[in-house]
C-alpha positions as YAML, in Angstrom:
chain: A
units: angstrom
residues:
- id: 1
  name: MET
  ca: [-32.83, 3.34, -54.72]
- id: 2
  name: PHE
  ca: [-29.14, 3.40, -54.51]
- id: 3
  name: LYS
  ca: [-29.17, 6.72, -52.80]
- id: 4
  name: HIS
  ca: [-31.47, 5.35, -50.22]
- id: 5
  name: ALA
  ca: [-29.26, 2.37, -49.65]
- id: 6
  name: GLY
  ca: [-26.08, 4.68, -49.39]
- id: 7
  name: SER
  ca: [-27.90, 6.77, -46.83]
- id: 8
  name: PHE
  ca: [-28.85, 3.74, -44.85]
- id: 9
  name: ILE
  ca: [-25.25, 2.55, -44.63]
- id: 10
  name: ALA
  ca: [-23.98, 6.02, -43.55]
- id: 11
  name: LEU
  ca: [-26.66, 6.13, -40.81]
- id: 12
  name: LYS
  ca: [-25.51, 2.70, -39.43]
- id: 13
  name: VAL
  ca: [-21.85, 3.85, -39.26]
- id: 14
  name: SER
  ca: [-22.78, 7.03, -37.32]
- id: 15
  name: TYR
  ca: [-24.62, 4.82, -34.78]
- id: 16
  name: VAL
  ca: [-21.34, 3.14, -33.74]
- id: 17
  name: VAL
  ca: [-20.58, 5.39, -30.67]
- id: 18
  name: MET
  ca: [-17.57, 3.42, -29.46]
- id: 19
  name: ARG
  ca: [-15.93, 0.24, -30.67]
- id: 20
  name: ILE
  ca: [-12.58, -1.10, -29.43]
- id: 21
  name: THR
  ca: [-10.75, -4.41, -29.56]
- id: 22
  name: VAL
  ca: [-8.28, -5.31, -26.84]
- id: 23
  name: ASP
  ca: [-5.97, -8.18, -25.90]
- id: 24
  name: ARG
  ca: [-7.46, -10.24, -23.08]
- id: 25
  name: ALA
  ca: [-4.25, -10.68, -21.10]
- id: 26
  name: ASN
  ca: [-3.23, -6.92, -21.14]
- id: 27
  name: PHE
  ca: [-6.78, -5.87, -20.49]
- id: 28
  name: LEU
  ca: [-7.08, -8.23, -17.55]
- id: 29
  name: LYS
  ca: [-3.79, -7.08, -16.01]
- id: 30
  name: SER
  ca: [-4.87, -3.42, -16.21]
- id: 31
  name: LEU
  ca: [-8.40, -4.10, -14.80]
- id: 32
  name: GLY
  ca: [-6.85, -6.07, -11.98]
- id: 33
  name: ARG
  ca: [-4.75, -3.06, -10.97]
- id: 34
  name: VAL
  ca: [-7.37, -0.35, -11.15]
- id: 35
  name: GLN
  ca: [-10.49, -2.28, -9.84]
- id: 36
  name: ARG
  ca: [-8.80, -2.68, -6.44]
- id: 37
  name: VAL
  ca: [-9.46, 0.98, -5.62]
- id: 38
  name: VAL
  ca: [-13.21, 0.44, -6.01]
- id: 39
  name: GLU
  ca: [-15.03, -0.16, -2.81]
- id: 40
  name: ARG
  ca: [-17.43, -3.19, -2.76]
- id: 41
  name: ARG
  ca: [-20.20, -1.19, -1.25]
- id: 42
  name: ASN
  ca: [-20.86, 2.27, -2.74]
- id: 43
  name: THR
  ca: [-23.73, 4.66, -2.04]
- id: 44
  name: ILE
  ca: [-22.79, 6.62, -5.24]
- id: 45
  name: PRO
  ca: [-23.22, 4.27, -8.20]
- id: 46
  name: ILE
  ca: [-20.60, 5.95, -10.47]
- id: 47
  name: LEU
  ca: [-17.87, 5.24, -7.87]
- id: 48
  name: SER
  ca: [-18.48, 1.43, -8.50]
- id: 49
  name: ASN
  ca: [-17.47, 1.93, -12.19]
- id: 50
  name: VAL
  ca: [-14.22, 1.93, -14.23]
- id: 51
  name: LEU
  ca: [-13.97, 4.77, -16.83]
- id: 52
  name: ILE
  ca: [-12.81, 3.39, -20.21]
- id: 53
  name: ASP
  ca: [-11.67, 6.27, -22.42]
- id: 54
  name: ALA
  ca: [-10.65, 5.18, -25.90]
- id: 55
  name: LYS
  ca: [-8.67, 7.36, -28.22]
- id: 56
  name: ALA
  ca: [-5.95, 6.85, -30.87]
- id: 57
  name: GLU
  ca: [-4.32, 3.49, -30.38]
- id: 58
  name: GLU
  ca: [-4.85, 3.16, -26.59]
- id: 59
  name: ILE
  ca: [-7.40, 3.18, -23.90]
- id: 60
  name: GLN
  ca: [-7.25, 4.73, -20.39]
- id: 61
  name: LEU
  ca: [-8.76, 2.89, -17.45]
- id: 62
  name: LYS
  ca: [-9.58, 4.99, -14.41]
- id: 63
  name: THR
  ca: [-11.10, 4.33, -11.03]
- id: 64
  name: THR
  ca: [-11.55, 6.53, -7.91]
- id: 65
  name: ASP
  ca: [-13.05, 6.63, -4.44]
- id: 66
  name: LEU
  ca: [-12.80, 10.42, -4.34]
- id: 67
  name: ASP
  ca: [-9.60, 10.31, -2.18]
- id: 68
  name: LEU
  ca: [-7.63, 8.02, -4.35]
- id: 69
  name: GLU
  ca: [-7.51, 7.68, -8.11]
- id: 70
  name: ILE
  ca: [-5.70, 5.28, -10.29]
- id: 71
  name: MET
  ca: [-5.25, 5.34, -14.05]
- id: 72
  name: GLU
  ca: [-3.56, 2.98, -16.44]
- id: 73
  name: THR
  ca: [-3.05, 3.16, -20.22]
- id: 74
  name: THR
  ca: [-2.89, 0.14, -22.35]
- id: 75
  name: GLY
  ca: [-2.83, -0.64, -26.05]
- id: 76
  name: ALA
  ca: [-5.91, -1.27, -28.05]
- id: 77
  name: LYS
  ca: [-7.40, -1.19, -31.59]
- id: 78
  name: VAL
  ca: [-9.73, 1.74, -31.50]
- id: 79
  name: GLU
  ca: [-12.16, 1.65, -34.39]
- id: 80
  name: LYS
  ca: [-14.34, 4.35, -33.03]
- id: 81
  name: ALA
  ca: [-13.14, 6.57, -30.09]
- id: 82
  name: GLY
  ca: [-15.38, 7.07, -27.10]
- id: 83
  name: ALA
  ca: [-15.69, 6.88, -23.42]
- id: 84
  name: ILE
  ca: [-18.00, 5.08, -20.93]
- id: 85
  name: THR
  ca: [-18.03, 3.75, -17.45]
- id: 86
  name: ILE
  ca: [-18.83, 0.13, -16.52]
- id: 87
  name: PRO
  ca: [-19.06, -1.64, -13.14]
- id: 88
  name: ALA
  ca: [-15.46, -2.33, -12.26]
- id: 89
  name: HIS
  ca: [-15.66, -5.56, -10.36]
- id: 90
  name: LEU
  ca: [-18.11, -7.06, -12.82]
- id: 91
  name: ILE
  ca: [-16.15, -6.41, -15.85]
- id: 92
  name: TYR
  ca: [-12.99, -7.69, -14.17]
- id: 93
  name: GLU
  ca: [-14.79, -11.04, -13.35]
- id: 94
  name: ILE
  ca: [-16.08, -11.41, -16.87]
- id: 95
  name: VAL
  ca: [-12.69, -10.70, -18.52]
- id: 96
  name: ARG
  ca: [-10.99, -13.12, -15.95]
- id: 97
  name: LYS
  ca: [-13.22, -15.94, -16.99]
- id: 98
  name: LEU
  ca: [-12.94, -15.51, -20.74]
- id: 99
  name: SER
  ca: [-10.65, -17.76, -22.70]
- id: 100
  name: ASP
  ca: [-6.88, -17.15, -22.78]
- id: 101
  name: ASN
  ca: [-5.21, -15.65, -25.80]
- id: 102
  name: SER
  ca: [-8.51, -14.16, -26.99]
- id: 103
  name: GLY
  ca: [-9.42, -10.71, -28.34]
- id: 104
  name: ILE
  ca: [-12.23, -8.76, -26.68]
- id: 105
  name: MET
  ca: [-14.49, -6.37, -28.58]
- id: 106
  name: ILE
  ca: [-16.29, -3.68, -26.59]
- id: 107
  name: GLU
  ca: [-19.11, -1.59, -28.30]
- id: 108
  name: MET
  ca: [-21.43, 1.00, -26.79]
- id: 109
  name: ASN
  ca: [-24.91, 1.42, -28.09]
- id: 110
  name: PRO
  ca: [-26.07, 4.78, -29.55]
- id: 111
  name: GLN
  ca: [-27.98, 5.82, -26.36]
- id: 112
  name: GLY
  ca: [-24.80, 5.27, -24.22]
- id: 113
  name: ASN
  ca: [-26.51, 3.15, -21.56]
- id: 114
  name: PHE
  ca: [-25.29, -0.39, -22.54]
- id: 115
  name: VAL
  ca: [-22.08, -1.88, -23.73]
- id: 116
  name: THR
  ca: [-21.59, -5.23, -25.48]
- id: 117
  name: ILE
  ca: [-18.55, -7.25, -24.61]
- id: 118
  name: THR
  ca: [-17.78, -10.02, -27.20]
- id: 119
  name: SER
  ca: [-15.06, -12.55, -27.16]
- id: 120
  name: SER
  ca: [-14.94, -15.80, -29.13]
- id: 121
  name: HIS
  ca: [-18.38, -17.40, -28.53]
- id: 122
  name: SER
  ca: [-19.18, -15.33, -25.45]
- id: 123
  name: SER
  ca: [-21.21, -12.17, -25.32]
- id: 124
  name: PHE
  ca: [-22.28, -9.96, -22.46]
- id: 125
  name: ARG
  ca: [-24.48, -6.83, -22.43]
- id: 126
  name: LEU
  ca: [-23.90, -4.56, -19.42]
- id: 127
  name: GLN
  ca: [-25.50, -1.42, -18.17]
- id: 128
  name: CYS
  ca: [-23.27, 1.59, -18.01]
- id: 129
  name: LEU
  ca: [-23.11, 5.27, -16.98]
- id: 130
  name: PRO
  ca: [-21.83, 8.26, -19.00]
- id: 131
  name: LYS
  ca: [-18.36, 9.67, -18.68]
- id: 132
  name: ARG
  ca: [-19.64, 13.08, -17.66]
- id: 133
  name: ASP
  ca: [-20.88, 11.59, -14.29]
- id: 134
  name: PHE
  ca: [-17.34, 10.27, -13.48]
- id: 135
  name: PRO
  ca: [-15.65, 12.49, -10.85]
- id: 136
  name: GLU
  ca: [-12.15, 13.76, -11.49]
- id: 137
  name: LEU
  ca: [-9.67, 14.13, -8.67]
- id: 138
  name: SER
  ca: [-8.57, 17.70, -9.24]
- id: 139
  name: THR
  ca: [-4.76, 18.01, -8.53]
- id: 140
  name: GLY
  ca: [-3.77, 21.57, -8.98]
- id: 141
  name: ASP
  ca: [-0.16, 22.36, -9.10]
- id: 142
  name: PHE
  ca: [2.57, 20.24, -7.56]
- id: 143
  name: SER
  ca: [5.26, 22.16, -5.77]
- id: 144
  name: HIS
  ca: [7.85, 19.32, -5.79]
- id: 145
  name: SER
  ca: [8.84, 16.36, -8.07]
- id: 146
  name: PHE
  ca: [11.56, 13.86, -7.95]
- id: 147
  name: LYS
  ca: [12.36, 10.37, -9.13]
- id: 148
  name: PHE
  ca: [12.86, 7.36, -6.86]
- id: 149
  name: GLU
  ca: [13.80, 3.78, -7.45]
- id: 150
  name: ALA
  ca: [10.78, 1.45, -7.10]
- id: 151
  name: SER
  ca: [12.73, -0.87, -4.84]
- id: 152
  name: GLY
  ca: [13.77, 1.90, -2.41]
- id: 153
  name: LEU
  ca: [10.23, 3.21, -2.20]
- id: 154
  name: LYS
  ca: [8.91, -0.30, -1.62]
- id: 155
  name: ARG
  ca: [11.48, -0.82, 1.21]
- id: 156
  name: LEU
  ca: [10.35, 2.38, 2.88]
- id: 157
  name: ILE
  ca: [6.76, 1.22, 2.85]
- id: 158
  name: GLU
  ca: [7.46, -2.36, 3.97]
- id: 159
  name: ALA
  ca: [9.63, -1.21, 6.90]
- id: 160
  name: THR
  ca: [6.78, 0.99, 8.33]
- id: 161
  name: GLN
  ca: [3.38, 0.03, 6.88]
- id: 162
  name: PHE
  ca: [2.56, -2.53, 9.60]
- id: 163
  name: ALA
  ca: [2.72, 0.15, 12.36]
- id: 164
  name: ILE
  ca: [0.00, 2.43, 10.75]
- id: 165
  name: SER
  ca: [-2.78, 3.03, 13.17]
- id: 166
  name: THR
  ca: [-6.29, 1.84, 12.36]
- id: 167
  name: GLU
  ca: [-7.95, 4.03, 15.02]
- id: 168
  name: GLU
  ca: [-10.09, 6.45, 13.08]
- id: 169
  name: THR
  ca: [-10.29, 9.06, 15.96]
- id: 170
  name: ARG
  ca: [-6.49, 9.72, 15.67]
- id: 171
  name: TYR
  ca: [-6.77, 10.12, 11.85]
- id: 172
  name: TYR
  ca: [-3.39, 11.82, 11.66]
- id: 173
  name: LEU
  ca: [-1.84, 8.35, 12.54]
- id: 174
  name: ASN
  ca: [-3.69, 6.62, 9.73]
- id: 175
  name: GLY
  ca: [-0.91, 6.83, 7.30]
- id: 176
  name: ILE
  ca: [2.95, 7.04, 6.82]
- id: 177
  name: TYR
  ca: [4.61, 10.35, 7.59]
- id: 178
  name: LEU
  ca: [7.07, 11.13, 4.75]
- id: 179
  name: HIS
  ca: [9.60, 13.92, 5.48]
- id: 180
  name: LEU
  ca: [13.18, 15.10, 5.21]
- id: 181
  name: LEU
  ca: [15.82, 14.88, 7.83]
- id: 182
  name: ASP
  ca: [19.29, 16.44, 7.79]
- id: 183
  name: ASP
  ca: [21.77, 13.93, 9.21]
- id: 184
  name: GLN
  ca: [25.40, 15.03, 9.32]
- id: 185
  name: ARG
  ca: [24.96, 17.20, 6.24]
- id: 186
  name: ILE
  ca: [23.29, 14.33, 4.40]
- id: 187
  name: SER
  ca: [19.56, 14.82, 3.58]
- id: 188
  name: LYS
  ca: [17.51, 11.76, 4.35]
- id: 189
  name: LEU
  ca: [14.01, 10.84, 3.19]
- id: 190
  name: CYS
  ca: [12.40, 9.44, 6.27]
- id: 191
  name: ALA
  ca: [9.18, 7.33, 6.68]
- id: 192
  name: VAL
  ca: [7.53, 6.95, 10.05]
- id: 193
  name: ALA
  ca: [4.35, 5.10, 11.26]
- id: 194
  name: THR
  ca: [3.00, 4.65, 14.68]
- id: 195
  name: ASP
  ca: [-0.13, 3.37, 16.37]
- id: 196
  name: GLY
  ca: [0.81, 4.52, 19.89]
- id: 197
  name: HIS
  ca: [2.00, 1.03, 20.90]
- id: 198
  name: ARG
  ca: [4.83, 0.72, 18.34]
- id: 199
  name: LEU
  ca: [6.73, 3.03, 16.15]
- id: 200
  name: ALA
  ca: [8.58, 2.13, 12.92]
- id: 201
  name: LYS
  ca: [11.07, 4.50, 11.28]
- id: 202
  name: MET
  ca: [12.97, 3.96, 8.06]
- id: 203
  name: GLU
  ca: [15.30, 6.42, 6.28]
- id: 204
  name: ILE
  ca: [17.09, 6.50, 2.94]
- id: 205
  name: GLU
  ca: [19.31, 9.06, 1.20]
- id: 206
  name: ALA
  ca: [16.92, 11.68, -0.29]
- id: 207
  name: PRO
  ca: [16.71, 11.77, -4.11]
- id: 208
  name: GLN
  ca: [17.52, 14.86, -6.02]
- id: 209
  name: GLY
  ca: [14.57, 17.21, -6.24]
- id: 210
  name: ALA
  ca: [13.25, 16.28, -2.83]
- id: 211
  name: GLN
  ca: [14.91, 19.19, -1.05]
- id: 212
  name: GLY
  ca: [12.44, 21.58, 0.59]
- id: 213
  name: MET
  ca: [9.45, 19.20, 0.30]
- id: 214
  name: PRO
  ca: [6.80, 19.51, 2.98]
- id: 215
  name: GLY
  ca: [6.27, 16.79, 5.53]
- id: 216
  name: ILE
  ca: [3.23, 14.81, 4.35]
- id: 217
  name: ILE
  ca: [1.03, 11.95, 5.65]
- id: 218
  name: ILE
  ca: [0.23, 9.38, 2.98]
- id: 219
  name: PRO
  ca: [-3.13, 7.56, 3.84]
- id: 220
  name: ARG
  ca: [-3.16, 3.87, 4.67]
- id: 221
  name: LYS
  ca: [-5.21, 2.79, 1.72]
- id: 222
  name: THR
  ca: [-2.94, 4.65, -0.72]
- id: 223
  name: VAL
  ca: [0.12, 3.00, 0.87]
- id: 224
  name: GLY
  ca: [-1.40, -0.42, 0.51]
- id: 225
  name: GLU
  ca: [-2.20, 0.10, -3.16]
- id: 226
  name: LEU
  ca: [1.22, 1.70, -3.90]
- id: 227
  name: HIS
  ca: [3.00, -1.29, -2.22]
- id: 228
  name: LYS
  ca: [1.08, -3.71, -4.43]
- id: 229
  name: LEU
  ca: [1.98, -1.81, -7.55]
- id: 230
  name: LEU
  ca: [5.59, -1.41, -6.70]
- id: 231
  name: GLY
  ca: [5.95, -5.09, -6.23]
- id: 232
  name: GLU
  ca: [5.17, -5.45, -9.95]
- id: 233
  name: GLU
  ca: [7.59, -2.68, -11.05]
- id: 234
  name: ILE
  ca: [10.84, -3.57, -9.34]
- id: 235
  name: GLY
  ca: [13.76, -2.13, -11.32]
- id: 236
  name: LYS
  ca: [11.80, 0.90, -12.54]
- id: 237
  name: GLN
  ca: [11.88, 4.48, -11.44]
- id: 238
  name: VAL
  ca: [8.86, 6.20, -9.93]
- id: 239
  name: LEU
  ca: [8.16, 9.85, -10.63]
- id: 240
  name: ILE
  ca: [6.75, 11.42, -7.44]
- id: 241
  name: GLU
  ca: [4.97, 14.79, -7.56]
- id: 242
  name: LEU
  ca: [3.57, 16.34, -4.40]
- id: 243
  name: SER
  ca: [2.06, 19.37, -2.88]
- id: 244
  name: ASP
  ca: [0.65, 20.13, 0.62]
- id: 245
  name: SER
  ca: [-2.66, 18.33, -0.12]
- id: 246
  name: LYS
  ca: [-1.96, 15.73, -2.86]
- id: 247
  name: ILE
  ca: [0.62, 13.22, -4.11]
- id: 248
  name: ARG
  ca: [0.96, 11.50, -7.50]
- id: 249
  name: PHE
  ca: [3.01, 8.43, -8.35]
- id: 250
  name: ASN
  ca: [3.89, 7.86, -12.07]
- id: 251
  name: ILE
  ca: [4.88, 4.21, -12.42]
- id: 252
  name: GLY
  ca: [5.32, 3.27, -16.05]
- id: 253
  name: SER
  ca: [1.90, 3.31, -17.78]
- id: 254
  name: LEU
  ca: [0.15, 3.80, -14.51]
- id: 255
  name: VAL
  ca: [-0.64, 6.97, -12.52]
- id: 256
  name: LEU
  ca: [-1.82, 6.90, -8.86]
- id: 257
  name: THR
  ca: [-3.05, 10.16, -7.33]
- id: 258
  name: SER
  ca: [-4.12, 10.53, -3.85]
- id: 259
  name: LYS
  ca: [-5.27, 13.09, -1.35]
- id: 260
  name: LEU
  ca: [-3.02, 13.51, 1.73]
- id: 261
  name: ILE
  ca: [-4.21, 13.32, 5.32]
- id: 262
  name: ASP
  ca: [-4.84, 16.98, 6.50]
- id: 263
  name: GLY
  ca: [-3.28, 16.76, 9.97]
- id: 264
  name: THR
  ca: [-0.17, 17.25, 11.99]
- id: 265
  name: PHE
  ca: [1.93, 14.16, 12.75]
- id: 266
  name: PRO
  ca: [3.10, 14.02, 16.35]
- id: 267
  name: GLU
  ca: [6.82, 14.88, 17.38]
- id: 268
  name: TYR
  ca: [7.70, 11.16, 17.19]
- id: 269
  name: GLN
  ca: [11.39, 11.85, 18.16]
- id: 270
  name: ARG
  ca: [10.27, 12.25, 21.78]
- id: 271
  name: VAL
  ca: [9.25, 8.65, 22.12]
- id: 272
  name: ILE
  ca: [12.46, 7.25, 20.56]
- id: 273
  name: PRO
  ca: [14.63, 6.18, 23.68]
- id: 274
  name: VAL
  ca: [18.24, 7.55, 23.73]
- id: 275
  name: ASP
  ca: [19.30, 6.52, 27.20]
- id: 276
  name: ASN
  ca: [18.44, 2.78, 27.11]
- id: 277
  name: GLU
  ca: [21.75, 1.16, 28.25]
- id: 278
  name: LYS
  ca: [21.00, -2.58, 28.63]
- id: 279
  name: ARG
  ca: [22.02, -4.19, 25.40]
- id: 280
  name: LEU
  ca: [20.51, -7.46, 24.37]
- id: 281
  name: VAL
  ca: [21.69, -9.21, 21.14]
- id: 282
  name: LEU
  ca: [20.01, -12.28, 19.86]
- id: 283
  name: ASN
  ca: [19.67, -14.36, 16.68]
- id: 284
  name: ARG
  ca: [16.77, -12.96, 14.66]
- id: 285
  name: ALA
  ca: [15.57, -16.24, 13.09]
- id: 286
  name: ALA
  ca: [15.80, -18.25, 16.45]
- id: 287
  name: PHE
  ca: [13.96, -15.48, 18.33]
- id: 288
  name: SER
  ca: [11.20, -15.24, 15.83]
- id: 289
  name: ILE
  ca: [10.68, -19.07, 15.89]
- id: 290
  name: SER
  ca: [10.70, -18.98, 19.70]
- id: 291
  name: VAL
  ca: [8.14, -16.14, 19.93]
- id: 292
  name: ASP
  ca: [5.86, -17.81, 17.49]
- id: 293
  name: ARG
  ca: [6.23, -21.15, 19.31]
- id: 294
  name: VAL
  ca: [5.30, -19.92, 22.76]
- id: 295
  name: SER
  ca: [2.55, -17.65, 21.49]
- id: 296
  name: THR
  ca: [0.71, -20.55, 20.14]
- id: 297
  name: ILE
  ca: [-1.32, -20.80, 23.41]
- id: 298
  name: ALA
  ca: [-1.90, -17.03, 23.57]
- id: 299
  name: THR
  ca: [-5.38, -15.72, 23.10]
- id: 300
  name: ASP
  ca: [-6.83, -12.36, 22.10]
- id: 301
  name: ARG
  ca: [-7.16, -11.56, 25.75]
- id: 302
  name: GLY
  ca: [-3.49, -12.41, 26.45]
- id: 303
  name: ARG
  ca: [-1.07, -11.89, 23.63]
- id: 304
  name: ALA
  ca: [1.83, -10.86, 25.97]
- id: 305
  name: VAL
  ca: [5.10, -12.86, 25.97]
- id: 306
  name: LYS
  ca: [7.36, -12.39, 28.92]
- id: 307
  name: LEU
  ca: [11.11, -11.97, 28.23]
- id: 308
  name: SER
  ca: [13.17, -12.94, 31.29]
- id: 309
  name: VAL
  ca: [16.81, -12.08, 30.64]
- id: 310
  name: ILE
  ca: [19.87, -12.68, 32.68]
- id: 311
  name: PRO
  ca: [23.54, -12.70, 31.44]
- id: 312
  name: ASN
  ca: [23.78, -14.74, 28.29]
- id: 313
  name: HIS
  ca: [20.37, -16.38, 28.72]
- id: 314
  name: LEU
  ca: [16.81, -15.41, 27.65]
- id: 315
  name: THR
  ca: [13.58, -17.23, 28.70]
- id: 316
  name: LEU
  ca: [10.48, -16.52, 26.74]
- id: 317
  name: SER
  ca: [7.14, -17.49, 28.49]
- id: 318
  name: VAL
  ca: [3.41, -17.11, 27.91]
- id: 319
  name: SER
  ca: [0.65, -17.61, 30.44]
- id: 320
  name: SER
  ca: [-2.90, -17.91, 29.13]
- id: 321
  name: PRO
  ca: [-5.83, -18.09, 31.53]
- id: 322
  name: ASP
  ca: [-7.71, -20.11, 28.90]
- id: 323
  name: SER
  ca: [-4.93, -22.50, 27.71]
- id: 324
  name: GLY
  ca: [-2.06, -22.84, 30.00]
- id: 325
  name: THR
  ca: [1.56, -21.86, 29.93]
- id: 326
  name: ALA
  ca: [4.50, -22.18, 27.58]
- id: 327
  name: GLU
  ca: [8.20, -21.53, 27.89]
- id: 328
  name: ASP
  ca: [11.24, -21.40, 25.62]
- id: 329
  name: GLN
  ca: [14.87, -20.64, 26.08]
- id: 330
  name: LEU
  ca: [17.59, -19.06, 24.05]
- id: 331
  name: LEU
  ca: [21.35, -18.22, 24.41]
- id: 332
  name: VAL
  ca: [21.92, -14.49, 23.93]
- id: 333
  name: GLU
  ca: [24.46, -11.79, 24.35]
- id: 334
  name: TYR
  ca: [23.57, -9.85, 27.50]
- id: 335
  name: LYS
  ca: [25.94, -8.61, 30.27]
- id: 336
  name: ASP
  ca: [23.69, -6.30, 32.41]
- id: 337
  name: THR
  ca: [21.33, -6.94, 35.42]
- id: 338
  name: ALA
  ca: [18.48, -9.32, 35.23]
- id: 339
  name: LEU
  ca: [15.25, -7.93, 33.74]
- id: 340
  name: GLU
  ca: [11.78, -9.06, 33.04]
- id: 341
  name: ILE
  ca: [9.62, -7.32, 30.40]
- id: 342
  name: GLY
  ca: [6.46, -8.14, 28.48]
- id: 343
  name: PHE
  ca: [5.61, -7.41, 24.81]
- id: 344
  name: ASN
  ca: [2.73, -8.10, 22.50]
- id: 345
  name: SER
  ca: [3.91, -11.28, 20.65]
- id: 346
  name: ARG
  ca: [2.25, -10.23, 17.37]
- id: 347
  name: TYR
  ca: [4.17, -6.85, 17.46]
- id: 348
  name: LEU
  ca: [7.45, -8.68, 18.03]
- id: 349
  name: LEU
  ca: [6.77, -10.96, 15.06]
- id: 350
  name: ASP
  ca: [5.84, -7.93, 12.86]
- id: 351
  name: ILE
  ca: [9.20, -6.34, 13.65]
- id: 352
  name: THR
  ca: [11.27, -9.41, 13.15]
- id: 353
  name: SER
  ca: [9.72, -10.01, 9.83]
- id: 354
  name: GLN
  ca: [10.95, -6.72, 8.46]
- id: 355
  name: LEU
  ca: [14.53, -7.30, 9.63]
- id: 356
  name: SER
  ca: [16.93, -9.24, 7.42]
- id: 357
  name: GLY
  ca: [20.14, -9.35, 9.35]
- id: 358
  name: GLU
  ca: [21.38, -12.28, 11.38]
- id: 359
  name: ASP
  ca: [21.09, -10.52, 14.74]
- id: 360
  name: ILE
  ca: [18.75, -8.16, 16.54]
- id: 361
  name: VAL
  ca: [19.71, -5.60, 19.08]
- id: 362
  name: PHE
  ca: [17.32, -4.74, 21.91]
- id: 363
  name: MET
  ca: [18.20, -1.58, 23.90]
- id: 364
  name: LEU
  ca: [16.30, -1.85, 27.14]
- id: 365
  name: ALA
  ca: [15.78, 0.31, 30.27]
- id: 366
  name: ASP
  ca: [13.22, -1.21, 32.58]
- id: 367
  name: ALA
  ca: [9.88, -3.17, 32.57]
- id: 368
  name: GLY
  ca: [7.88, -0.01, 32.02]
- id: 369
  name: SER
  ca: [9.86, 1.95, 29.51]
- id: 370
  name: PRO
  ca: [9.79, 1.70, 25.72]
- id: 371
  name: THR
  ca: [12.39, -0.53, 24.12]
- id: 372
  name: LEU
  ca: [14.45, 0.31, 21.03]
- id: 373
  name: ILE
  ca: [14.92, -2.52, 18.43]
- id: 374
  name: ARG
  ca: [17.07, -2.54, 15.35]
- id: 375
  name: GLU
  ca: [19.62, -4.75, 13.36]
- id: 376
  name: SER
  ca: [22.57, -2.65, 14.45]
- id: 377
  name: GLU
  ca: [23.40, 0.74, 15.88]
- id: 378
  name: THR
  ca: [23.97, 2.06, 12.25]
- id: 379
  name: ALA
  ca: [20.91, 0.44, 10.64]
- id: 380
  name: ASP
  ca: [18.53, 2.59, 8.48]
- id: 381
  name: ALA
  ca: [15.46, 1.22, 10.20]
- id: 382
  name: LEU
  ca: [14.54, 1.32, 13.92]
- id: 383
  name: TYR
  ca: [11.54, 0.26, 15.97]
- id: 384
  name: VAL
  ca: [10.18, 1.35, 19.26]
- id: 385
  name: LEU
  ca: [7.96, -0.99, 21.16]
- id: 386
  name: MET
  ca: [5.96, -0.15, 24.34]
- id: 387
  name: PRO
  ca: [5.97, -2.92, 26.93]
- id: 388
  name: MET
  ca: [2.95, -4.79, 28.32]
- id: 389
  name: ARG
  ca: [2.24, -5.73, 31.86]
- id: 390
  name: VAL
  ca: [2.77, -9.41, 32.54]
...
């Protein structure tokens, strides 16, 4: 009789396929990061899931959309190692609504088609899919690797991200072009984005190890996710590995891997004006407030704000066929001939929001030519804005 009882106990233990216990706060933080990659609507069910791989004293959480993959490692009590995939957004919402300071136990049934999530008095039973169905984003060999301060990388993104094109037909503009420039024997890492109406460029001294790297285009979605992650990791260093087709960011316990855009970025240097001689200097904060004020009456059909500049004086005006007119005036530094030029008000506000200095310098030519905007002639960031007809 005892032999039969012993056999029964052994059989029960073998039926525990996976059992882990995690801290709710840490688990929620990691889920919040990885679940953002998952699209809300997926025609491939496995792409809606997060892979939970438990081994030793940690678990790995991984999600992918086939172009972008994010993985984070967090601590856990692993009673029985194993791996399974669960709907990412669903488990995130469940964990988010559980009690604070609680432990969460996750168990997988022997057949591997259900997991049970238990915390305090709450219990959930969710359908799942096996690990073998989860796609891996194969990386191959990375030709270059270097470390970068998270704050510097975040600044590169913030200075250029807003100018990324959303026009899918010109797919090669749907990202940030990251490449090296040699400036007076100093190698610079340069980020550029443009949508054809505006161009943003930011450069920073290239880190050791970046020499010889190919010019790459990092996709818009990857840029957005990376920017969010960097905001949580200020003060840390990021290990960047790249090849001609993929890039990987190692940020603490998190690894983000992405395909690169397979295309040729245009020769953007050709659109950066070098002969604009009319110099307009104005207060950044006052100008931003003024543009925002007069554009209140602007509509989607008429976002243009007209800048009428004469020596030491600027008038901003908006005329809307649906709402009426608005006008504002500013004292400025300008010593050239009178000029009237129009710009998209939203584009102006996008640029001023990225600048931090007290003044902005506009280098103008005429009403139909692109304008160069920057904080000073030696600033690391510059912006080119095409005018609008007003």
